[in-house]
C-alpha positions in Angstrom: 120.2 64.4 116.5 120.8 68.4 116.6 118.5 68.8 119.5 116.2 71.0 117.5 112.4 70.7 117.6 110.7 68.8 115.1 109.0 70.9 113.0 104.9 70.9 113.5 102.6 70.6 110.2 100.3 73.6 110.2 98.0 74.9 108.1 97.2 78.8 107.1 94.4 80.6 106.7 94.6 84.2 105.6 93.4 86.5 102.8 94.9 90.1 102.7 98.5 91.6 102.5 98.6 91.7 106.3 98.7 87.8 106.4 101.7 87.7 103.7 104.4 88.3 106.4 103.0 85.7 108.9 102.6 83.3 106.2 106.4 83.5 105.1 107.5 83.4 109.1 105.4 80.1 109.0 107.2 78.4 106.4 110.1 79.1 108.9 109.2 77.4 111.8 106.5 75.0 110.5 105.8 72.6 107.5 102.9 74.0 105.9 100.9 71.6 104.5 98.0 74.0 103.0 96.6 77.2 102.6 93.2 78.3 102.8 91.9 81.7 101.4 88.9 83.1 99.8 87.8 82.9 96.3 89.2 85.2 93.7 87.4 88.4 93.3 86.6 90.7 90.7 88.1 94.4 91.0 89.3 97.3 88.9 87.4 99.2 85.9 87.2 95.6 83.7 85.9 93.8 86.8 88.7 90.9 86.3 88.9 88.7 88.8 92.2 88.9 91.1 93.7 86.7 93.4 93.9 87.4 97.1 97.5 88.4 97.9 97.8 85.3 100.2 97.2 83.0 97.2 99.7 84.6 94.9 102.5 84.0 97.7 101.2 80.8 98.6 101.6 79.5 95.2 104.9 81.4 94.7 105.9 79.2 97.9 104.6 76.0 96.6 102.0 75.6 98.9 98.8 73.9 97.9 96.0 76.2 98.0 92.1 75.7 98.4 89.5 78.7 98.1 85.9 77.3 99.3 82.9 79.2 98.4 81.5 77.8 101.6 83.2 76.6 104.6 80.0 74.6 106.3 79.4 72.2 104.1 82.0 69.5 105.5 84.1 69.5 102.5 87.0 72.1 104.0 86.8 70.0 107.4 87.6 66.8 104.8 90.3 68.9 102.8 92.2 69.9 106.1 91.7 66.4 107.8 93.4 65.0 104.5 96.4 67.1 105.3 97.0 66.1 109.0 98.0 69.5 110.3 98.9 69.5 113.6 97.5 73.2 114.4 95.6 75.8 111.9 97.1 79.3 112.0 94.7 81.9 111.2 95.4 85.5 110.3 92.6 87.9 108.5 91.1 84.9 106.7 87.9 87.0 106.3 85.2 84.1 108.0 83.8 82.7 111.0 85.3 78.8 110.8 82.5 76.4 112.1 83.4 74.1 114.9 84.3 71.1 112.4 87.3 72.6 111.1 88.6 74.4 114.3 88.7 70.9 115.7 90.0 69.4 112.3 94.0 69.6 114.0 95.2 68.2 117.5 96.1 71.5 118.4 92.8 73.6 117.1 93.1 76.8 115.6 95.4 79.7 116.7 94.4 83.0 115.4 96.8 86.2 115.4 94.1 89.3 116.2 95.3 92.9 115.3 94.2 93.8 118.8 94.7 93.6 122.4 92.0 91.5 123.2 89.1 91.5 124.6 89.4 95.0 123.2 87.9 95.5 119.4 87.0 91.9 118.8 85.7 91.9 115.0 86.4 92.4 111.4 87.9 96.1 111.7 90.3 96.1 115.0 93.0 98.3 113.1 90.5 101.1 111.9 88.4 101.1 114.9 91.4 101.7 117.5 92.1 104.9 115.2 88.6 106.3 115.1 88.0 105.6 118.8 91.3 107.9 119.5 93.3 104.6 121.0 97.0 105.7 121.4 98.1 101.9 121.8 97.0 98.5 120.3 98.9 95.3 119.4 98.6 91.7 118.3 97.1 88.8 120.7 97.6 85.4 119.9 94.6 83.6 120.7 92.9 79.9 120.8 89.6 79.9 118.9 86.7 78.9 119.9 82.8 78.9 118.4 82.4 82.9 119.1 84.1 86.0 117.4 87.4 86.6 119.0 86.5 85.0 122.4 88.8 82.3 122.8 91.6 81.9 125.4 94.5 84.5 125.0 98.1 82.8 124.7 100.1 86.0 124.1 99.6 90.0 123.6 102.2 92.1 122.0 101.3 96.1 122.5 102.7 98.7 120.4 101.9 102.7 120.5 99.9 104.3 117.7 101.8 107.3 116.6 99.1 110.9 116.9 99.1 111.2 112.8 99.8 107.4 111.7 97.0 106.4 109.2 95.3 103.0 109.3 97.7 101.8 106.4 100.7 102.7 108.1 99.6 100.7 111.4 98.6 97.7 109.3 101.9 97.5 107.8 103.6 97.5 111.2 100.9 95.0 112.8 101.8 92.7 110.2 105.4 92.8 111.2 104.6 92.2 114.8 101.9 89.2 114.1 105.2 87.7 112.0 107.6 88.1 114.4 105.3 86.2 117.2 104.3 83.5 114.6 108.5 82.9 114.9 108.6 83.2 118.3 105.0 82.6 120.6 103.2 80.3 118.1 106.1 77.3 118.2 105.7 77.6 121.9 102.0 77.6 122.0 101.9 74.6 119.8 104.5 72.8 122.3 101.7 73.9 125.4 104.7 76.2 126.9 102.3 79.6 126.8 99.6 79.5 129.5 95.9 80.3 128.1 94.3 83.1 129.8 90.4 83.5 129.6 89.2 86.7 128.3 87.3 89.3 130.7 84.2 89.7 129.4 83.7 92.8 131.1 86.3 94.4 129.3 85.5 93.5 125.4 84.7 96.1 122.9 83.8 95.8 119.2 85.4 96.7 115.9 82.3 95.9 113.4 82.6 95.9 109.7 82.7 99.3 108.3 79.9 100.5 106.4 80.0 101.6 103.1 79.4 105.2 104.2 81.5 105.2 107.5 83.7 107.4 105.8 81.7 110.4 104.9 82.6 113.4 107.0 80.0 115.3 109.5 81.8 118.5 110.4 79.4 119.2 113.1 81.6 116.8 115.1 84.7 118.1 117.1 88.3 118.3 114.9 90.2 115.9 116.8 87.3 113.1 116.2 87.3 113.9 112.3 91.0 114.0 112.3 90.9 110.2 113.7 88.4 109.0 111.1 90.7 110.3 108.0 93.7 108.5 110.0 91.8 105.8 110.6 90.1 104.9 106.7 93.5 106.0 105.1 94.3 105.0 102.5 91.3 102.8 101.9 88.2 103.2 102.1 89.0 106.5 103.1 87.2 109.7 104.4 85.2 112.0 102.4 82.7 114.8 102.0 81.0 116.6 98.7 81.8 119.5 96.8 79.9 121.0 94.4 77.8 117.6 93.4 81.3 116.2 93.3 83.2 113.8 95.9 86.0 115.1 97.8 88.5 112.5 99.2 90.1 113.9 102.3 94.0 112.2 102.3 95.5 114.3 105.2 94.3 116.8 108.0 95.7 118.9 111.0 93.5 120.1 114.2 93.2 123.6 114.9 91.9 124.2 118.2 90.9 128.2 117.6 87.5 128.7 116.3 87.4 130.3 112.9 83.7 131.1 113.1 80.8 130.1 110.5 79.0 127.2 110.0 80.4 123.6 110.2 81.9 122.8 106.8 82.7 126.6 105.8 86.0 126.9 104.2 88.5 129.6 105.1 91.8 130.3 103.6 94.9 131.7 105.5 98.1 132.5 103.4 96.6 130.3 100.8 96.2 127.5 103.3 92.7 125.9 103.6 90.9 125.2 106.8 87.4 123.9 107.4 85.1 124.9 110.4 83.8 122.2 112.6 81.9 121.3 115.8 84.7 122.2 117.8 88.2 123.8 116.2 88.8 123.6 112.7 90.6 121.3 110.3 93.7 122.1 108.0 93.2 120.6 104.6 96.5 119.2 104.3 95.6 117.1 101.2 92.6 116.2 99.3 91.2 114.6 95.8 88.6 116.0 94.0 86.6 113.4 91.9 88.3 113.1 88.5 91.6 114.8 89.7 95.2 113.7 91.1 95.3 114.0 94.8 96.7 117.4 95.5 98.1 119.6 98.3 95.6 122.0 100.1 97.6 124.9 98.9 96.9 123.6 95.2 93.6 123.2 95.7 93.4 127.1 96.9 95.7 128.1 94.1 93.4 125.6 91.4 90.5 127.4 92.7 89.0 124.1 93.9 88.7 125.8 97.4 87.9 128.7 98.4 86.5 130.9 101.2 82.8 130.8 100.2 82.6 127.3 100.1 80.7 124.7 102.3 81.7 121.5 102.3 79.4 118.6 102.6 76.1 120.7 101.9 
């Protein structure tokens, strides 16, 4: 005997790229007996079917995959039971699992959630943490129950949010943190070495799915709030406004506290740099993309006469 713990049997639930590092990490500490991910979806101009990132990785690793259209028919429970996992590990699967699935493994289901629970329960915690101006977030290891991110927390690890950090950049860092927790905290949780802490309902906040129009910029709002919108939704789905009947996607902005004057949304140009007036302060348009064109710097948009001082965005 070498004294090492016997690997546990784990079944992984996940769909997008943020879960890839955690799946790889899980193969280092457990015997992964299956992966559950969402069905292939049509995307792109040709609407061809594309596999979720987790499915692609799982097949590369030689792990059996299932992609149920429905999770409440009993078929998923039976599929899980047949593989005899000790624990279910969940990260950004994208569906609420029924109790019969959660209870299909002796150790239940343990979720990695990209916030410091009970703050930002729900589908879009990374974007909402930036939209609301938070300076810190993290990953919580949580014992799943029938509620939406309401289960007891086994561990939390916090990281700061950079003042200019985008949702995409923060997602990558949280993915790395989650993978690290799979290697360190998850085995301890499975062995019962971590104390489960009930969440304080009085401190709960929510991060609902982002509506299709969530990225539309209302220039009557303060510049600092709009910068958070641009950061939180970058690179996708992105913040946007309209210009001459076309969509102008705003990729990067910086806040300027002084007031330039004029109506909200009005464009000013100083030394070749475009600014736009807001409800409080103004925004330097660092880069943007006009519908049908490539992304360009604010200076290039001014030089190309896309932006000029007599325009009002969003009008």
